[in-house]
C-alpha positions in Angstrom: 163.3 12.2 136.9 159.7 13.6 136.8 157.8 14.0 133.9 157.2 17.4 132.7 153.9 18.9 131.6 153.6 19.1 128.1 151.1 22.1 126.1 151.1 21.0 122.6 150.4 23.2 118.9 149.8 20.6 116.5 150.1 22.0 112.8 147.9 19.4 110.3 144.7 17.3 111.1 144.8 14.5 108.4 145.0 11.2 108.7 148.1 11.3 111.3 147.0 14.5 113.2 143.6 13.0 114.0 145.4 9.3 114.6 147.6 11.5 117.2 144.7 13.1 118.7 142.8 10.3 119.3 145.7 7.9 120.1 147.1 10.9 123.0 143.4 11.2 124.6 143.3 7.4 125.1 147.1 7.2 126.5 146.5 7.2 130.3 149.7 8.7 132.7 151.0 11.1 129.9 151.0 14.8 130.8 150.4 16.4 127.1 147.2 17.9 126.1 147.0 19.6 122.5 145.6 23.2 123.3 145.2 24.7 119.9 145.5 23.0 116.2 146.5 25.0 113.4 145.1 24.2 109.9 144.8 25.3 106.4 141.2 24.6 104.8 138.7 26.2 106.6 135.7 24.6 104.4 136.8 21.2 105.2 134.3 18.8 107.9 136.3 17.8 110.9 136.0 15.4 113.6 135.5 17.2 116.3 134.5 20.6 117.5 135.3 24.1 115.9 136.5 25.9 119.3 140.0 23.6 118.8 141.2 25.2 115.5 142.9 28.1 114.8 144.1 29.1 110.6 146.7 31.5 112.0 150.0 29.9 112.8 151.1 32.6 115.1 148.3 31.6 117.5 150.6 28.8 118.5 154.2 30.2 118.1 153.3 33.5 120.1 151.9 31.9 122.7 154.2 31.4 125.8 151.8 28.4 127.3 152.8 26.1 124.4 156.3 24.6 124.9 155.4 21.4 122.5 154.9 22.1 118.6 153.6 19.1 116.7 154.4 19.8 112.7 152.1 17.0 110.5 151.6 18.7 107.6 152.8 17.5 103.8 154.4 20.6 102.4 158.2 20.7 103.5 158.2 24.5 102.9 155.9 25.3 105.0 156.8 22.9 107.6 160.4 24.2 107.4 159.1 27.8 108.2 157.2 26.4 111.2 159.7 24.1 112.6 162.5 26.4 112.3 160.3 29.6 113.9 159.0 27.0 116.5 163.1 26.3 117.6 164.1 29.8 117.4 161.3 30.6 120.4 162.6 28.0 122.3 159.9 25.5 121.7 160.6 21.5 121.5 159.4 20.5 118.1 158.1 17.4 116.9 158.3 16.4 113.1 157.1 13.4 110.8 158.1 15.7 107.6 161.1 13.4 106.3 161.6 15.9 103.3 161.7 18.9 104.9 164.4 17.2 107.6 166.4 15.7 105.1 166.4 18.9 102.9 167.4 21.1 105.8 169.0 18.9 107.8 172.2 20.9 108.8 170.2 24.3 109.7 167.7 22.2 111.8 170.9 21.1 113.7 172.4 25.0 113.6 169.0 25.7 115.3 168.3 23.0 117.9 172.1 24.3 119.2 171.6 27.8 119.2 168.5 27.7 120.8 169.0 24.7 122.7 165.4 23.4 121.8 165.0 19.8 120.9 163.5 18.5 117.6 162.6 15.0 117.4 161.6 12.9 114.4 161.4 9.3 115.0 158.2 9.4 112.8 160.0 10.4 109.8 162.0 7.4 109.4 159.7 3.8 109.5 156.8 5.0 111.0 156.0 2.9 114.0 159.7 1.2 114.4 162.1 3.2 117.3 164.9 2.9 114.4 166.3 6.6 115.0 166.5 6.2 119.0 168.0 3.1 118.8 170.8 4.1 116.2 171.4 7.2 118.4 171.6 5.1 121.9 172.2 1.5 121.3 175.0 2.1 118.4 176.6 4.8 119.7 179.8 2.7 121.1 179.5 -0.4 118.5 181.5 0.1 115.1 178.2 0.2 112.8 179.1 -1.5 109.7 176.1 -1.2 107.6 172.0 -1.0 107.2 169.8 -1.6 105.0 166.0 -2.5 104.5 162.7 -1.5 103.3 161.8 2.0 104.7 158.6 3.1 102.9 155.5 0.8 103.1 153.8 2.4 100.2 155.9 0.5 97.5 156.3 -2.6 99.7 152.5 -2.9 99.7 152.4 -2.1 95.6 155.1 -4.6 95.7 153.6 -7.6 97.7 150.0 -7.0 95.6 152.0 -7.2 92.3 153.8 -10.1 93.3 151.5 -12.4 95.1 148.1 -11.3 94.0 148.9 -10.8 90.4 147.5 -7.6 90.4 148.8 -5.0 88.0 150.8 -2.2 88.8 147.9 0.6 88.6 145.6 -1.7 90.7 147.8 -1.8 93.6 148.7 1.3 93.4 145.2 2.4 93.5 144.5 0.1 96.6 147.6 2.5 98.2 146.1 5.6 97.7 142.5 4.5 98.6 143.9 3.2 102.2 145.7 6.1 102.2 149.6 4.5 102.1 150.4 6.8 98.5 149.6 10.3 98.0 147.7 11.2 95.3 150.6 12.2 93.3 152.6 8.9 94.2 155.9 10.0 92.3 157.4 10.6 96.3 157.0 6.7 97.0 157.3 5.0 93.7 160.1 6.9 92.2 162.2 5.8 95.6 162.3 9.6 96.6 161.1 9.0 100.1 163.2 6.1 100.8 165.9 8.4 99.9 165.0 11.2 102.5 164.5 8.6 104.8 167.9 6.8 104.1 169.6 10.3 104.5 167.6 10.6 108.3 169.4 7.2 108.9 172.6 8.2 107.7 173.3 11.0 109.7 172.4 8.6 113.0 174.1 5.5 111.7 177.1 7.0 110.7 177.4 10.7 111.3 177.4 11.7 108.0 175.2 14.2 106.9 174.4 14.2 102.9 171.9 15.9 100.7 169.1 14.7 98.7 171.3 14.9 95.5 173.8 13.1 96.8 172.2 9.3 97.3 170.9 7.8 94.2 167.5 6.3 94.0 165.7 4.0 92.0 161.9 3.4 92.2 159.6 0.7 91.4 157.7 2.9 89.2 159.8 1.2 85.8 159.3 -2.6 86.9 157.6 -4.6 84.7 156.4 -8.0 83.7 159.8 -9.3 83.0 161.2 -8.7 86.4 158.3 -10.1 88.2 158.2 -13.3 86.1 162.0 -13.7 86.4 161.2 -13.4 90.1 158.2 -16.1 90.4 160.3 -18.4 88.2 162.9 -18.2 90.9 161.3 -18.1 94.2 162.1 -14.6 94.7 160.7 -11.7 95.9 161.4 -7.7 94.7 161.6 -5.2 97.4 162.5 -1.7 97.2 165.5 -1.1 99.5 167.9 1.2 101.0 171.9 0.6 101.4 174.3 2.1 103.4 177.5 0.6 104.4 180.9 2.0 105.8 184.0 0.9 104.7 188.0 0.5 106.9 188.7 3.1 105.1 186.0 5.6 105.8 183.6 6.0 102.7 180.3 5.1 102.4 178.1 4.0 100.0 174.5 4.6 100.3 171.7 4.2 97.6 168.1 3.0 97.3 167.2 0.4 94.8 164.7 -2.4 93.7 166.4 -5.8 95.1 165.7 -9.7 94.5 165.3 -11.1 98.0 165.7 -15.1 98.5 163.8 -17.2 101.2 167.2 -16.7 103.3 166.6 -12.8 103.4 165.1 -11.8 106.4 163.6 -9.3 104.5 161.8 -11.6 102.4 158.8 -12.2 105.0 158.1 -8.2 105.4 155.4 -7.7 103.0 152.3 -5.5 103.0 153.2 -2.0 104.4 155.4 -3.2 107.2 159.2 -1.8 107.3 162.2 -3.9 107.8 165.7 -2.5 109.2 168.7 -4.8 109.3 171.8 -3.6 110.9 175.3 -5.3 111.1 177.9 -4.0 113.4 181.4 -5.5 114.3 180.8 -6.8 117.9 177.1 -7.7 118.0 176.4 -9.1 114.4 173.1 -8.2 112.8 170.3 -7.3 114.3 166.7 -7.2 112.4 164.1 -4.1 113.3 160.1 -4.7 112.1 157.0 -2.5 112.0 154.0 -1.1 110.3 155.7 1.8 108.2 152.5 3.5 107.2 149.5 4.3 108.2 147.8 6.9 110.5 148.0 5.0 113.8 151.4 3.3 113.2 153.1 7.5 112.3 150.8 8.6 115.5 152.7 6.1 118.1 155.8 7.4 116.9 155.1 11.2 117.4 153.5 10.0 120.6 156.8 8.4 121.9 158.7 11.5 121.2 156.0 13.5 122.8 156.5 11.4 125.9 160.6 11.4 125.5 160.3 15.1 125.9 158.2 15.2 128.7 161.7 13.6 130.6 163.9 16.3 128.2 165.2 14.1 125.7 167.0 15.2 122.7 169.3 13.6 120.1 172.6 14.3 120.8 174.2 13.7 117.4 177.5 11.9 118.8 178.3 10.4 115.5 178.2 13.5 114.0 180.1 15.7 116.3 183.2 12.9 115.8 183.7 14.2 112.7 185.3 10.8 111.2 185.6 12.8 108.0 184.0 10.5 106.3 183.3 10.1 101.8 180.4 9.3 100.2 181.6 7.3 97.0 179.7 5.4 94.2 182.6 3.0 93.4 180.7 -0.1 94.8 180.2 -3.1 92.7 176.6 -4.3 91.9 175.5 -7.4 90.7 172.3 -6.6 89.0 169.1 -7.4 86.6 169.0 -5.0 83.7 165.8 -4.9 81.1 166.8 -3.1 78.4 165.5 -2.5 74.7 167.3 -4.5 72.2 168.9 -1.4 70.2 170.5 -0.8 73.7 172.0 -4.2 73.9 175.6 -3.0 73.0 175.4 0.1 74.9 174.5 -1.8 78.0 177.4 -4.8 78.0 180.3 -2.3 77.4 179.2 -0.8 80.9 179.5 -4.0 82.7 182.5 -5.4 84.6 181.4 -9.1 84.0 178.1 -10.6 82.4 176.3 -13.8 83.5 173.4 -14.2 81.7 171.7 -12.3 78.8 168.6 -12.6 76.9 167.0 -10.9 74.3 163.5 -10.9 72.4 162.5 -9.4 69.6 162.4 -6.1 71.4 164.0 -6.0 74.7 165.8 -8.3 77.0 168.3 -8.7 80.0 171.3 -8.6 81.5 172.9 -9.9 84.9 176.2 -9.1 85.6 178.4 -7.3 87.9 178.6 -3.0 87.2 179.8 -0.4 89.2 176.8 1.8 90.7 178.3 5.0 89.0 177.5 3.2 85.7 174.1 2.8 87.1 173.8 5.8 87.6 175.1 7.1 84.3 172.9 5.1 82.5 169.8 5.9 84.6 170.3 9.5 83.6 170.5 8.8 80.1 168.3 6.2 79.6 165.6 6.1 82.6 162.4 5.7 81.1 164.2 2.7 78.6 166.0 0.9 81.5 164.8 -1.5 84.7 167.3 -2.0 87.2 166.9 -4.7 90.3 169.7 -5.7 92.2 170.9 -9.1 93.2 173.5 -8.2 95.4 176.0 -6.1 96.8 179.5 -7.1 96.0 182.5 -5.1 97.0 184.3 -1.2 96.8 186.4 -0.7 94.2 189.5 -1.4 96.2 187.9 -4.9 96.4 186.7 -5.4 93.1 190.2 -4.4 91.7 191.4 -7.9 93.6 188.1 -9.1 92.4 189.0 -8.5 88.7 192.8 -10.2 89.3 191.2 -13.1 90.9 189.1 -13.8 87.8 190.6 -12.6 84.7 
C-alpha cells in the first residue's frame, strides 16, 4: 500500500503544537504538511511567521484540501466541537485530548462509524509510549487479564522529587509547572483525574468496556503527607500514582486510580521522573512491560506524528473488543490492602470499615492503619472525609467472591 499525501489543519500552537511543527519538518519521507494553524490568542508572540495562522476554525474545517485535522488545544469542550465537526466532514482526526475523549467516547465512536472518518489518539495516553495500538493489535486475541501502571508523568515527577531529593510537595509541584509538565491549575494531574481519563481510554481498548468518568474512582497525590513519605523511606519503598484495571473470569471488571507503595521487586519501582510504565498480564503471554516518557512537548508530539504517519496508510482503530459485546460489568467489590493516614478522632470509624487490620498507630493528633478493606468502603470514606484521610495501596488482593473464601480461611 502506497502512502497517501496528508494536508494538515492544526488547532493549537502551544508546546506540543510547536513540537509537532518542528518534528514534522525534521521527518524525512513523511508525505504530510501543515497548511494552516488555528490559534486563539492574537497577541501572543509566535515562533513562526504570521501567514501560517488563522483565528477562524472554519478556515480549516471548510477547506476541502485539508484531509487531516490535528487537535492540540487544552479546552475539552472546544476540542469536542472541533473534532466532531471535522469527523462529520469526513476528515481524519488526531487528538491528544484525553479529557475530551474520555467524556465523549461513545459519541466519538458513533461519529467514526457514521461518517467513515478515523480518529486516532495515541498521544492521549502515555505520550511517547505506543500502548493503545498495541492493545488494539497485539492483544486482540490473547486473553488480557489486567493492565496497571503509571500513566501520568507530572505526578511521577513530583513523587520522585519528594522521595529522592527531599523536596517539599510545593517545591516539586512548582518545578513540574516551570518545566511544562504540570498545568498552572494542577488539580487535573495531582488529583488523579488525568490518570482516570487515560485509564478510561485504556479500559476500552483493553477489555472493550466503555466507562463514564464518574464510574472510575480516583485518588490523587495531593493528600500525601510526611507520614506516608517516612513510611516509604523506612521500608525501602517508593510511592507511585497507579491506574489499575482487572478482569475476572465471571466477566466483572475493577478499575481505579490510587497511590501505591512499590517495592524493588515491582517493575514500576524504577519508573521515575516523567516516565510512564504499563504492565499487562495475559493468559498466554504472562506479563509485558512498556516504559517511555509520559510528559513533555517532544514525546507527545512524537505520538501525534506516529498517528499522522499511520493515517498515511489509512489506519483506523477497529474497536474489535467493544463490538464483541461481552456484557462486562464494572464493580467495586475488590479487596485491597492499604495504609490509611487519619486524624485521631476518626480511628474507631475507620476500624469499622476494615475487613482485617494488620497494624495501627496513633499519636496525639493523627495515626495510620494498615489492613484489608473493600474498594467500595474506601470510596464511601473518601467522599465523606477526603481532606482528613490519605490512602496508599499496599496490595490488590481479590474480588468479593474470593474475599468470602479469604474470610472463611482466616476466621
